[in-house]
C-alpha positions in Angstrom: 39.3 -31.6 -77.1 41.9 -31.0 -79.3 45.0 -28.9 -77.8 45.3 -27.5 -81.2 45.4 -28.2 -84.9 49.1 -28.6 -86.7 50.5 -28.8 -90.3 54.2 -30.1 -90.4 56.0 -29.2 -93.7 58.8 -30.8 -94.2 60.1 -33.1 -96.8 61.9 -35.4 -94.4 59.5 -38.7 -93.9 60.9 -40.0 -91.0 60.5 -36.4 -89.4 57.2 -36.0 -90.3 56.3 -39.3 -88.7 58.1 -38.5 -85.6 56.3 -35.1 -85.0 53.2 -36.5 -86.4 53.0 -39.0 -83.4 54.7 -37.4 -80.7 53.0 -34.0 -81.3 49.1 -36.4 -81.4 50.7 -38.0 -77.8 50.3 -34.4 -76.3 46.9 -33.8 -77.3 47.2 -32.2 -80.7 45.5 -32.6 -83.9 48.5 -33.0 -86.5 48.8 -33.2 -90.2 51.6 -33.6 -92.4 52.6 -32.3 -96.0 56.1 -32.9 -98.0 56.4 -29.4 -99.8 55.3 -25.8 -100.1 53.0 -26.3 -102.5 50.9 -28.9 -100.6 51.0 -26.9 -97.4 48.7 -24.1 -99.4 46.4 -26.9 -100.8 46.1 -27.7 -97.2 45.4 -24.3 -95.8 43.3 -23.7 -98.2 40.8 -26.2 -96.9 41.8 -26.5 -93.2 42.9 -23.8 -90.4 46.4 -24.8 -88.5 46.7 -23.2 -85.1 50.5 -23.7 -85.9 52.8 -24.5 -88.6 55.8 -26.2 -88.2 58.1 -25.2 -91.6 61.2 -26.2 -93.3 63.2 -23.8 -95.3 64.8 -26.1 -97.4 62.2 -28.2 -99.3 61.6 -29.1 -103.5 59.3 -27.0 -105.7 58.3 -24.3 -103.1 60.5 -23.8 -100.1 59.7 -22.4 -96.6 60.3 -19.1 -96.7 58.3 -18.8 -99.8 55.5 -20.4 -98.2 56.1 -17.9 -94.9 56.1 -15.0 -97.3 52.9 -16.3 -99.1 50.8 -16.5 -95.8 51.8 -13.1 -94.7 50.6 -11.3 -97.3 47.3 -13.3 -97.3 47.0 -12.4 -93.7 47.2 -15.6 -92.0 46.4 -16.3 -88.6 48.5 -19.6 -87.9 51.3 -19.0 -86.4 54.6 -20.2 -88.1 57.4 -21.6 -86.5 60.6 -22.1 -88.6 62.4 -25.9 -88.0 65.5 -25.9 -90.3 68.4 -27.8 -90.4 70.2 -25.7 -92.7 70.2 -22.3 -89.9 72.1 -19.4 -90.7 71.6 -15.9 -89.3 70.4 -14.4 -92.7 67.7 -16.7 -93.0 66.7 -15.9 -89.1 66.3 -12.4 -89.7 64.2 -12.8 -92.6 62.5 -15.2 -91.2 61.4 -13.1 -88.5 60.9 -9.8 -90.1 58.2 -11.6 -92.5 56.3 -12.5 -89.1 57.5 -15.9 -88.0 57.1 -17.0 -84.3 60.0 -18.7 -83.8 63.2 -19.9 -85.7 64.4 -23.3 -84.2 67.5 -25.3 -85.2 67.4 -28.9 -85.6 68.3 -30.8 -84.1 65.8 -29.6 -81.5 64.7 -31.3 -78.1 60.8 -32.3 -78.3 60.1 -31.0 -75.1 61.1 -27.1 -75.9 59.4 -27.5 -79.4 56.1 -28.3 -77.6 57.0 -25.5 -74.9 57.2 -23.4 -78.1 54.0 -24.8 -79.9 52.0 -23.8 -76.5 53.4 -20.0 -76.5 52.3 -19.8 -79.9 48.8 -20.7 -79.7 48.6 -18.2 -76.5 50.0 -15.7 -78.3 47.9 -16.5 -81.5 44.9 -16.7 -78.8 45.4 -13.3 -76.9 45.5 -11.7 -80.6 42.4 -12.3 -81.6 40.7 -11.9 -77.7 42.1 -8.3 -78.0 40.8 -7.8 -81.2 37.4 -9.2 -80.2 37.8 -6.6 -77.0 38.6 -3.7 -79.0 35.4 -4.2 -81.2 33.5 -5.0 -78.4 34.7 -1.6 -75.9 34.1 0.2 -79.3 30.9 -0.9 -80.1 29.2 -0.9 -76.4 31.5 1.2 -74.5 31.8 -1.4 -71.5 32.1 -4.8 -70.4 30.0 -7.8 -70.2 29.6 -7.6 -66.3 26.1 -8.5 -65.1 25.0 -5.1 -63.0 22.5 -5.3 -60.5 21.3 -6.4 -56.9 17.4 -6.7 -57.5 16.0 -10.0 -57.2 15.0 -10.2 -60.7 19.0 -9.9 -61.4 19.6 -12.1 -58.7 17.4 -15.0 -60.3 19.4 -14.3 -63.6 22.3 -14.8 -62.0 21.3 -18.1 -60.5 19.9 -19.2 -64.0 23.3 -18.3 -65.3 25.1 -20.5 -62.8 23.5 -23.2 -63.6 23.3 -23.0 -67.4 26.9 -22.2 -67.5 28.4 -25.2 -67.7 26.9 -27.4 -69.9 27.4 -27.6 -73.4 23.5 -26.9 -74.3 22.3 -24.5 -77.1 20.8 -21.5 -75.1 18.1 -19.1 -76.2 17.8 -15.3 -74.6 14.9 -14.0 -74.5 14.1 -10.2 -73.6 13.3 -6.6 -75.0 15.7 -4.7 -76.8 18.4 -3.0 -75.4 18.0 -5.1 -72.1 21.2 -6.8 -72.1 21.4 -10.0 -74.0 24.7 -9.9 -75.0 26.0 -8.8 -71.5 23.8 -12.2 -70.6 25.5 -14.3 -73.5 28.9 -13.1 -72.5 27.9 -13.6 -68.7 27.3 -17.5 -69.8 30.8 -18.1 -71.6 32.5 -16.7 -68.8 31.2 -18.8 -66.7 31.7 -22.1 -68.6 34.5 -24.6 -69.2 35.3 -22.0 -72.4 35.7 -18.8 -70.6 39.5 -19.0 -71.7 38.2 -19.6 -75.6 37.2 -16.9 -77.7 33.7 -15.1 -77.6 32.3 -14.1 -80.9 29.0 -12.6 -81.5 27.1 -11.7 -84.9 24.5 -9.2 -85.4 21.9 -11.8 -87.8 19.9 -8.3 -88.6 22.3 -6.3 -89.9 23.1 -8.7 -92.8 21.5 -10.3 -96.3 21.5 -14.3 -96.1 24.4 -14.0 -98.4 26.5 -12.0 -96.4 25.4 -13.6 -93.3 26.7 -16.9 -95.0 30.0 -15.6 -95.6 30.4 -13.8 -92.6 29.6 -17.0 -90.4 31.1 -19.8 -92.7 33.9 -17.7 -94.5 34.9 -18.1 -98.1 37.2 -19.4 -100.4 39.3 -17.4 -102.8 37.8 -17.0 -105.9 34.1 -18.0 -104.4 33.0 -14.6 -105.4 34.3 -11.3 -107.4 35.4 -10.0 -104.4 36.7 -13.2 -102.9 40.8 -12.1 -103.2 42.1 -14.5 -100.4 40.4 -17.3 -98.1 38.7 -15.9 -95.3 37.9 -17.8 -91.8 34.2 -17.1 -91.2 33.3 -16.4 -87.5 32.2 -19.8 -86.4 35.7 -21.1 -87.3 37.5 -18.8 -85.6 35.3 -19.3 -82.2 36.2 -22.9 -82.4 36.6 -24.2 -78.7 34.6 -21.2 -77.5 31.1 -19.5 -78.0 29.6 -18.1 -81.1 27.0 -16.1 -80.4 24.1 -14.9 -82.8 21.9 -12.0 -82.1 18.8 -11.4 -83.5 18.1 -15.4 -84.5 14.8 -14.0 -85.4 15.9 -12.3 -88.3 17.7 -14.8 -90.4 16.4 -15.2 -93.6 14.2 -17.7 -94.3 16.4 -19.5 -97.0 19.4 -19.3 -94.6 17.8 -21.2 -91.5 18.0 -24.8 -93.5 21.9 -23.9 -93.6 22.0 -22.8 -90.1 20.1 -26.1 -88.7 22.5 -28.4 -90.5 25.3 -26.5 -88.7 24.0 -26.9 -85.8 23.0 -30.8 -85.6 26.2 -31.5 -87.9 28.6 -29.2 -86.1 30.2 -28.6 -89.4 30.6 -25.8 -91.8 31.2 -25.7 -95.6 32.6 -22.4 -96.9 31.2 -20.6 -99.4 32.7 -21.9 -102.7 34.1 -24.9 -100.9 33.7 -28.5 -101.2 35.3 -29.9 -97.6 33.0 -29.9 -94.0 34.8 -28.4 -91.5 34.1 -30.0 -88.0 34.0 -27.1 -85.1 33.4 -27.7 -81.9 32.0 -24.8 -79.8 28.8 -23.6 -78.4 25.7 -21.7 -80.0 24.3 -18.9 -77.8 21.4 -17.2 -79.2 18.9 -14.2 -78.6 16.2 -12.2 -79.8 13.6 -9.9 -78.8 10.7 -11.7 -81.1 7.9 -14.5 -80.2 9.6 -17.0 -82.1 6.6 -19.0 -81.4 4.6 -16.5 -83.4 7.1 -16.6 -86.1 6.8 -20.4 -86.9 3.3 -19.8 -86.9 3.0 -17.1 -89.8 5.7 -19.6 -91.5 8.9 -16.9 -91.5 10.9 -18.9 -88.9 11.2 -22.8 -89.4 10.0 -24.7 -86.6 12.8 -27.6 -86.2 14.9 -24.7 -86.2 12.7 -23.2 -83.5 12.8 -26.3 -81.4 16.8 -26.9 -82.1 17.7 -23.5 -80.8 15.2 -23.9 -77.7 16.8 -26.4 -75.7 17.4 -23.8 -72.6 16.0 -20.5 -72.6 16.4 -17.7 -70.4 14.4 -14.2 -70.2 16.3 -11.2 -69.3 14.3 -9.0 -67.5 13.6 -5.1 -68.3 14.5 -2.2 -66.9 11.5 -1.1 -65.4 11.3 -4.3 -63.8 14.4 -3.9 -61.6 14.6 0.0 -61.1 16.5 -0.9 -57.9 19.2 -0.9 -60.0 19.2 2.0 -61.7 21.9 3.7 -59.4 24.4 0.7 -59.5 24.3 1.0 -63.8 24.5 4.9 -63.4 27.4 4.5 -61.1 29.0 1.9 -63.5 28.4 4.1 -66.7 29.8 7.1 -64.7 33.1 4.7 -64.4 32.9 3.7 -68.1 32.8 7.2 -69.2 35.6 8.5 -66.7 32.8 11.1 -65.6 33.7 12.9 -62.5 29.8 13.9 -62.1 27.6 12.8 -59.6 23.5 11.9 -59.8 21.8 13.5 -56.9 18.8 11.8 -55.2 16.0 13.8 -57.3 18.2 13.3 -60.5 18.0 9.4 -59.7 14.2 9.6 -58.6 13.7 10.8 -62.1 15.5 8.1 -63.9 13.5 5.5 -61.3 10.0 7.0 -62.5 11.2 7.1 -66.2 9.3 4.4 -68.7 12.8 3.1 -70.3 11.4 1.5 -73.5 15.2 1.5 -74.7 16.1 -0.5 -71.4 19.3 -0.7 -70.1 21.1 0.7 -73.8 18.5 3.7 -73.5 19.8 4.7 -69.7 23.5 4.3 -70.9 22.8 7.2 -73.5 20.6 9.1 -71.1 23.5 9.4 -68.6 26.0 9.8 -71.4 24.4 12.8 -72.6 23.6 14.6 -69.3 27.1 14.2 -68.7 28.2 16.3 -71.8 25.7 18.9 -71.2 25.4 19.6 -67.6 27.8 22.2 -67.1 27.6 21.6 -63.3 29.1 18.1 -61.3 26.3 17.6 -59.3 23.5 16.5 -62.2 20.0 17.2 -60.5 16.0 16.3 -61.6 16.1 19.6 -63.8 19.3 18.4 -65.8 17.0 15.7 -67.0 14.0 17.7 -67.7 14.5 16.2 -71.5 12.7 13.1 -70.5 9.2 13.2 -70.9 7.4 11.3 -68.1 3.7 10.7 -69.2 0.7 11.5 -67.1 -1.5 8.5 -67.3 -4.1 9.7 -64.7 -7.3 9.9 -65.9 -9.2 12.7 -66.0 -12.3 12.3 -63.5 -15.1 14.1 -62.2 -15.0 16.3 -59.6 -17.8 16.1 -56.0 -17.9 18.5 -53.5 -18.5 17.9 -50.0 -20.6 20.6 -49.2 -20.3 20.7 -45.4 -16.4 21.0 -45.8 -16.6 23.0 -49.0 -14.0 21.0 -50.4 -13.5 18.2 -53.3 -14.1 14.6 -52.4 -11.2 12.4 -53.1 -11.1 9.1 -55.0 -9.3 6.1 -53.1 -6.1 6.9 -55.4 -6.1 10.5 -54.6 -6.0 9.2 -50.7 -3.4 6.6 -51.5 -1.1 9.1 -53.3 -1.2 11.5 -50.5 -0.8 8.9 -47.9 2.5 7.5 -49.7 3.5 11.1 -50.1 2.9 11.9 -46.5 4.9 8.7 -45.5 7.9 9.5 -47.8 7.9 12.9 -46.2 7.8 11.6 -42.4 11.1 9.5 -43.0 12.9 12.4 -45.1 12.2 10.4 -48.4 13.6 6.8 -47.4 11.8 4.7 -49.5 13.0 1.2 -47.2 11.8 3.1 -43.9 8.4 3.8 -45.8 7.7 1.0 -47.8 8.2 -0.8 -44.0 5.7 1.6 -42.9 3.3 1.0 -45.9 3.0 -2.8 -45.4 4.8 -3.1 -49.0 7.9 -4.1 -50.8 10.5 -1.5 -52.1 9.4 -2.1 -56.0 5.8 -2.3 -55.4 6.7 1.6 -53.9 8.4 2.3 -56.7 5.7 1.5 -59.1 3.3 3.2 -57.5 5.4 6.6 -57.1 5.4 5.6 -61.1 1.8 5.7 -61.5 0.8 8.3 -59.1 3.7 10.6 -60.5 5.4 11.1 -56.8 9.1 12.3 -58.7 10.4 13.8 -55.8 9.3 14.4 -52.8 12.3 16.6 -51.6 14.2 19.0 -54.1 
């Protein structure tokens, strides 16, 4: 894998050749041009992490190139290399946004150090932007939270999948945390120091999705005032996460398939294929097999995506993790409040159709509305817990003059008595009943045993 793409802009042919050979030997991909106008042509077609730019050149000089690149918000880092160094040009170039100003002749080893620093600086700025966007969108980071068996199984699967380079398809209900799983795969991979970029395919039409994903050339359409790199190109070397992949319009699926198979993109309005090295992770809450049958999703694209699949368990299958999730959300919110035992019990028997995302919203809402530091079951009265107990005929025992209980009533009463006996400690109750804590949670939910002790 290349350490980075470098463009050398200098009118001295011997210097261009020297830099190209030495930097290529150091692991970089290097291209060269002899003047500023040719540099513009190159940068319209390709992205370069670093541009080594001479100042004094025919046609278009280095300062003009630097000024134009910064006006177009180019992400490339510019290092000025000049044999005509003056204090004035040094100050001007740094004001215009050059990363470094180096006087010729230079020591190659020191130049390479500056190039490495420039690439790290560029990566840090990109990661910071991505992190800010993610925090603004989700309110918390991407760590997996939970010690339930379902989560332990998920973490084991992630550790197996992460080191590979294969495409991953993440399945799961809406709000279950598919993007968190995708980020965890990235962070446990060999690309963890490279960008992780997510795009929600459901939020964009086919045309907008193509321009966001692949980028576009200046003049490709009315509002294309300047060249724009797409998210796929920005994530080069890292991981690209395509969320809600089942929502991709059928007319764009062929282009996506070509990208996945060839590892190349072509910007909208462009004529040149750009090779990329990145890992693709996709996610969906839809049954893609059914979409294939309905002819709304290409079968060849489905088989290309479904190399490795991983399923995120819904919250109802890991209610043991709810206390840990609540604690995490309180930390993110910076709240000093706490959910007492009765409140946690309400959360554990509620039917979380919105999964972890809904739980986070409930925690945030409760923290805002509750005036007390301690949040109890009463503060969660807005959660509607459905009574699924069916109506049945009541039969009276004439001798005892009391209703006869069904087996379910007897089971419910026994569970309540055991919980009372152990002061509500569920693990102890589960041991006495001879069932797992998870089964006990499910039975409590079924029988509407919300809280034994207030």
